[in-house]
C-alpha positions in Angstrom: 0.0 0.0 0.0 2.8 2.4 0.9 4.6 1.5 -2.3 1.5 2.4 -4.4 1.1 5.7 -2.6 4.8 6.5 -3.1 4.6 5.6 -6.8 1.5 7.8 -7.2 3.3 10.7 -5.5 6.3 10.3 -7.9 4.0 10.2 -10.9 2.2 13.4 -9.8 5.5 15.2 -9.2 6.7 14.1 -12.6 3.5 15.4 -14.3 3.9 18.7 -12.5 7.5 19.1 -13.6 6.5 18.3 -17.2 3.7 21.0 -17.1 6.1 23.5 -15.6 8.8 22.7 -18.2 6.3 23.0 -21.1 5.1 26.3 -19.7 8.6 27.8 -19.4 9.4 26.5 -22.9 6.4 28.5 -24.3 7.5 31.6 -22.3 11.1 31.2 -23.5 9.8 30.9 -27.1 7.9 34.2 -26.8 4.4 33.3 -25.7 4.2 36.5 -23.5 6.7 38.6 -25.3 5.1 42.0 -26.2 4.9 42.8 -29.9 6.1 46.4 -30.1 5.6 47.8 -33.6 7.5 50.9 -34.6 7.7 53.2 -37.6 11.1 54.8 -38.5 14.6 53.8 -39.5 14.9 50.0 -39.2 17.9 48.2 -37.7 18.6 46.6 -41.1 20.3 48.4 -43.9 21.1 47.4 -47.5 22.0 43.8 -48.1 22.6 41.3 -50.8 20.6 38.1 -50.6 20.9 34.7 -52.3 17.3 33.6 -52.9 14.8 31.2 -54.5 11.5 32.6 -55.7 8.2 30.7 -55.7 4.5 31.2 -56.0 2.0 29.5 -53.8 1.0 29.2 -50.1 3.6 31.0 -47.9 4.2 27.7 -46.0 6.4 26.7 -49.0 9.2 28.9 -47.8 10.0 26.4 -45.0 11.7 23.9 -47.4 13.8 26.7 -48.9 15.0 27.8 -45.5 15.8 24.2 -44.5 17.9 24.0 -47.6 19.7 27.2 -46.6 20.4 25.7 -43.2 22.1 22.8 -44.8 24.1 24.8 -47.3 25.0 27.8 -45.1 24.2 27.0 -41.4 25.7 30.1 -40.0 24.1 32.6 -42.4 21.3 35.0 -41.6 18.1 33.7 -43.1 15.8 36.0 -45.0 12.2 35.6 -46.3 10.1 38.1 -48.3 6.4 37.9 -48.8 4.9 40.2 -51.4 1.1 39.8 -51.4 -1.7 40.3 -48.9 -3.2 36.9 -48.3 -6.6 38.4 -47.4 -6.9 39.7 -51.0 -4.7 37.4 -53.1 -5.4 33.7 -53.7 -2.8 31.3 -52.2 -1.7 30.0 -55.6 -0.9 33.5 -56.8 1.1 34.6 -53.7 4.8 35.5 -54.3 7.5 34.8 -51.9 11.3 34.5 -51.5 13.4 32.4 -49.2 17.2 32.6 -48.8 20.2 34.0 -46.9 22.0 37.2 -46.5 25.2 37.1 -48.5 28.2 38.1 -46.3 31.9 38.2 -46.9 33.6 34.8 -47.2 30.3 33.0 -48.1 30.5 30.4 -50.8 27.9 32.0 -53.1 28.8 29.6 -56.0 27.6 26.6 -54.0 24.2 28.3 -53.6 24.0 29.3 -57.2 24.9 25.7 -58.2 21.6 24.5 -56.7 19.4 27.3 -58.2 19.8 30.3 -55.9 20.1 33.8 -57.4 21.4 37.0 -55.9 19.6 40.4 -55.5 20.5 43.7 -53.9 18.0 45.1 -51.4 18.2 48.8 -50.6 18.3 50.5 -47.3 15.3 52.5 -46.3 14.8 55.2 -43.6 11.1 54.7 -43.1 9.6 51.3 -42.4 7.2 49.5 -40.1 9.3 47.0 -38.1 9.3 44.9 -35.0 11.4 42.1 -33.4 10.3 38.7 -32.0 12.3 35.9 -30.4 13.6 33.2 -32.8 15.2 30.8 -30.3 13.2 27.6 -30.7 11.2 25.6 -33.2 8.0 27.0 -31.6 8.8 30.7 -32.3 8.0 30.5 -36.0 4.4 29.4 -35.1 4.1 32.0 -32.3 5.4 34.7 -34.7 2.7 33.6 -37.2 0.0 33.8 -34.6 1.1 36.9 -32.8 3.3 39.1 -35.0 1.4 39.1 -38.2 -2.1 39.9 -36.8 -0.5 42.8 -34.9 1.3 44.0 -38.1 -1.9 43.8 -40.1 -3.9 45.8 -37.5 -1.1 48.4 -37.4 -1.1 48.8 -41.2 -4.9 49.0 -41.2 -5.1 51.6 -38.3 -2.5 53.8 -40.0 -3.9 53.5 -43.6 -0.7 51.7 -44.9 -2.4 48.8 -46.7 -2.3 50.5 -50.1 0.0 49.9 -51.7 0.6 46.7 -49.7 4.3 46.7 -48.6 6.5 43.6 -49.0 7.3 41.9 -45.7 10.8 40.9 -44.8 11.9 38.5 -42.1 15.5 38.5 -41.2 16.5 35.9 -38.6 19.8 36.0 -36.6 21.2 36.0 -33.1 18.1 34.4 -31.6 15.5 36.9 -32.9 13.6 37.7 -36.1 13.2 41.3 -37.4 10.0 41.8 -39.3 10.4 44.8 -41.7 7.8 46.4 -44.1 9.4 49.2 -46.1 7.0 52.1 -46.7 8.6 53.2 -50.0 11.0 51.8 -52.7 8.7 48.8 -52.9 9.8 48.0 -56.5 13.4 47.8 -55.3 12.5 44.8 -53.1 11.0 42.9 -56.0 13.2 40.2 -57.3 13.0 39.9 -61.2 10.7 36.9 -61.1 8.2 38.7 -58.9 7.7 41.3 -61.5 7.0 38.9 -64.3 3.4 38.8 -65.6 1.3 36.0 -64.0 -0.8 33.9 -66.4 -3.9 33.5 -64.3 -5.8 31.3 -66.7 -2.9 28.9 -67.2 -1.9 28.5 -63.5 -5.2 28.8 -61.7 -6.5 25.5 -60.5 -10.0 24.5 -61.4 -12.2 21.8 -60.1 -12.2 19.9 -63.4 -8.5 20.4 -64.2 -6.9 20.4 -60.7 -4.4 17.6 -60.3 -5.5 14.8 -58.0 -3.3 12.8 -55.7 -3.1 9.1 -56.1 -5.1 8.5 -52.9 -7.8 10.9 -54.0 -8.1 9.2 -57.4 -8.3 5.8 -55.7 -11.0 7.1 -53.4 -13.0 8.5 -56.3 -12.5 5.2 -58.2 -13.7 3.2 -55.2 -16.8 5.5 -54.9 -17.6 5.0 -58.5 -17.3 1.2 -58.1 -19.5 1.3 -55.1 -22.1 3.3 -57.0 -22.0 0.8 -59.9 -22.5 -2.1 -57.5 -25.3 -0.4 -55.7 -26.9 0.5 -59.1 -26.7 -3.1 -60.3 -28.1 -4.3 -57.0 -31.1 -2.0 -57.2 -31.7 -3.0 -60.8 -31.7 -6.7 -59.8 -34.2 -6.1 -57.0 -36.5 -4.1 -59.3 -36.3 -6.8 -61.9 -37.2 -9.5 -59.4 -40.1 -7.5 -58.0 -41.4 -6.8 -61.5 -41.1 -10.5 -62.5 -42.9 -11.5 -59.4 -45.7 -9.1 -59.9 -46.1 -10.1 -63.5 -46.0 -13.8 -62.6 -48.8 -13.2 -60.0 -50.9 -11.3 -62.6 -50.4 -14.1 -65.1 -51.4 -16.7 -62.5 -54.6 -14.8 -61.7 -55.5 -14.5 -65.4 -55.0 -18.2 -65.9 -57.1 -19.1 -62.9 -59.9 -16.7 -64.1 -59.8 -18.4 -67.6 -60.0 -21.8 -66.0 -62.8 -20.7 -63.6 -65.1 -19.2 -66.3 -65.7 -22.4 -68.3 -66.4 -24.2 -65.0 -69.1 -21.7 -64.1 -70.7 -22.0 -67.5 -71.1 -25.8 -67.1 
């Protein structure tokens, strides 16, 4: 009995420690860090970036940054997002992922796997803020806390038109979010300025590519419908035959009964 009580006590203590550890991990990752948004000269000046450009949901930047981590683990990582997701469809959204090029970096190795370089100018007027970037959780907390605050700030100060590009520069355990208020075109990489063929690239229900699993599911559904249809047809056929047989039997009995009555 004493052993069970002791075991239960250790289990409760362990659960309490886990909860405390998870709580402090969230706090360390920025759960309660205030999001202080400022307008003025940002802490980031001009820089050259090695980047890859893509269109689609902004979550697609993660694989590019993971590739950057493998190729240049000590480099400052940079992301740029050009479009307002509340007004632009996901498949049209333009974004860039890459690293800040610094002296001594092997740019040729990046270019060999498809990265390109572009010069970003310095600006003396921008909306910016900082947020911790010290754990895997901070990217999600930044998405949940920083971007809604930035969107509200832009809306409150009538800065949504034209919509400014959003830069994220991560280094030294923090991420700087920067939205330049002018020179927008200078932050566009060449691919971002190219005309987008909406009719060619927009997915439609009839032409949208389907995964193998989805195709299999649709195929199975069609097969089930065919089997059900055949089953219903068989049942209807049997009922009809049975009704007709009964009617024929009644007619034959009536024909036999009529001569008997006459006699």
